[in-house]
N, C-alpha and C positions, 0 to 999 in steps of 0.2 A: 261470285259476285257479292259486293258490300252489302246490298239489299237482302240477299239470300241468307247471309252469314247474321244478319241482324234483323230479320223479317219480324220476329215477335215483337220489336219495338213499335210497329205499326198495328197491332192488333186492338182490339176494342179496350174498355175501361181499364184494365190493368196497365195500360201503355203509361199512365202518369204516375211517376214516382216521387220519392221525395226530394230528388234533383231536378231542377227545372229542364224540360225538352222544349227547343226551338224548332217548331215544324216549318219546312220551307216548300210551297207549293208553286210551281211554275205555271204560267198560264197556259191555257188551252192552245190548240191548232187554230193559226190565221192563215190567209191567204199566201203571205210571205214565208210561213214556215214550210209549205209545200214546196215553194219554188227555191227556197234557199237563200233568200235574199236578208241582209242583215236589217233589222228592225230595231232602231234604236228609240227616237221619240216620235215617229210616225204612227200616229193613233189608229192601229186598225182593230176592228171587232173581231171576235171569235167566227170562225164556220160553224157551220151546223154541227158537224164532229167534233170541234171544240166545245160548243156547248154541252153537247151529249158527255163528254168527257169530264167537264167541270162538274155535272151533276154526279157524275161516277165517283169523282173525287170527293164530293160532300158525303156520298155514302159511305165511301173508305174513313171517313174521319167520324162517323157517326160514333156516339158513346164517349166521346172525348170531351173534357170542358177546357176552355183556354181563359186565362186571365187577362190577355190582351190578344187583339186581331189588329194586324196593320196590312194595308194593301198600297201597292203602288197607285198613282192616280190615272196611269195609263189604262185606257179602256180595255185592252185583252185582260190584263191583269183584275181590274174592277170587275169585269164581266164573271171572269172566273171564280172570285170571291161570291158574287152573287148568286151565280148558280150553284156554287157549292152549299149555299144556304148562310153565308156569315156576313152579308151586306148590312145587316141590322146593326151590328156590334163593331163593324170594322172601322177603324181610324186610317185616315190617309196619310201616307210617310212619302213626301217626296224625295227623299233618300233612296226609295226602294225602284226607282226608275231604272231602265235599261240604261247599259253603256250607252254614251252619246257617239255615234260612228261618224259625225261630222260628214266629210266629202265622201265616206264610204257608204253612207245611208242608202239601202236600196240595192247595193251591189251585192254580188255573189261572192264567195270566198275566190273562186276561179277568176271573175272578173277583176277582182284587187290585184291578184297575183299574177295577172297579164302583163301589168305595168310595175308591179313590185314582187318579184318572185319570191323573196325571202321574207315577206310581211308576217308578222305574228302579232296578233291582237294583244295579248297579255304581255308581249315584250314591248312592242313599238306603239300601240295607241292608234289613234286615228287624227289624221290631219283637220283642223278646224273643228274636233271634237275633243273628247277625253282622252288623256293620258292614263298609264295603268295607275301611277301614283294619285291621281285625282279620283280614279273610281275606288281604290283601296281607301282613301279617305272617307269616302260615303260609307263604305262597307263597315270600317270603323266605328262611324257614328252609329251605325243600325247595331252593331254589337254592344257599343255602350248602353243604348237605350233598352235592348232587350234583358241585357244582364242585370238591369236595375228592376225588372219585374220580379217578383216574387212569386213565380209560377210559371205554367206552360204558355207558350206564345205560338201563334200561327202567323206566318207571313206569306203574302201572294206578291210574287214579281216576276223576273223575265231569266232567261237562260245563262248569260254572260253573268249579269250581276250576281245571281245566286252562287254561282261558281267562284267569284272573288270573295263574297261572303264567306263561304265554307273555309277558304282559305286562310283569311284573316280571323275566324273563329279560333283556329288551331294554331294562329301566331305564325303563318308562313306566308311569304311573298308570292302574290297571284303568279308572276312569270314563271316561278319555279313550279307551281303546281296545278293552277287554276284549268291551263289548258287540257290537262288529262283527265278533267272530271265531266264526262260525257253526262249530259242531263236531256230527257225527253220531255215534250209538252204534256202538260196536266199531271206531271210526276210527283210524288212526294219524296222529300229527304227530311232528315232530322239531325240536329246537332244536340249536344248534350254534354255530360261530364262523366269521367270515370272515378268513383269511389268519393271525389270531393271537387269543390268549385275551382281548385287550382289546377284541374286537368281536364281542360276543354277538348272534346271528341267529335268525330263524325259517327253517329249512331245508326244512320241509314240512310241510303243513296239512290236515288234514281228508280224509286219503287213505282213500277207501272202495271202492276198486277191487276188493278182497278180499270185501266185504261182498255177502251174497244178500238181496235184498228180492223178496218176491212171486215167488221163483223164478228172478230174474234179477239180475246186478250192479246196485248203487245207484248207484255212479258220483257221489258227493256229494250225493245227495239227502236234504236235512234233516230232523231229526224235527220233529213239532209244536211251536211255540213254548211255553216254558215247559217242556218236558219235558227232565228231568234225571236 
């Protein structure tokens, strides 16, 4: 797995290099990530387990310094930022909100496909919500914003949007790639560069070594499909 190959990126102080690193923190568990319901703009809080793992994420990030910290305004991301210990320095970025699922808000993937068997979010988008093109445009704005920072950046956001952001960081279209980027709650990923600023790469993906699931480390066990 990529996070195992690049695990040294997420170690303590030596992580910060001359080339900037953009750390991506997915929010902790909510009630709908347990049930697998698509959670776009519905503003759910973290569960107790979500709060606990947000604290663990903060411990994972100890020893690092960030020139900028940005969080989605949605409660689940803002609480993850708070419990991880970064609320005092975080700036709210509305472009970091989760995909707008429109008519599919609150539904599971199985419920959606009962009426539309071939539906794929990253190809089709959501009726009454966002198209892949609109989600990618938001991601491109975030990419431009963080590339303007002369140093490491930490972002708190949601599962599907982080996957779109990673795809756009390396210059590929989300329908081709993002659906293959599995991402767990309270996970840590990192975007960066290889050798110079002209070569953006994914340095770390879906690291969950710090996450506790049922009393033991999760080690990359994914959430239920459709849970965001």
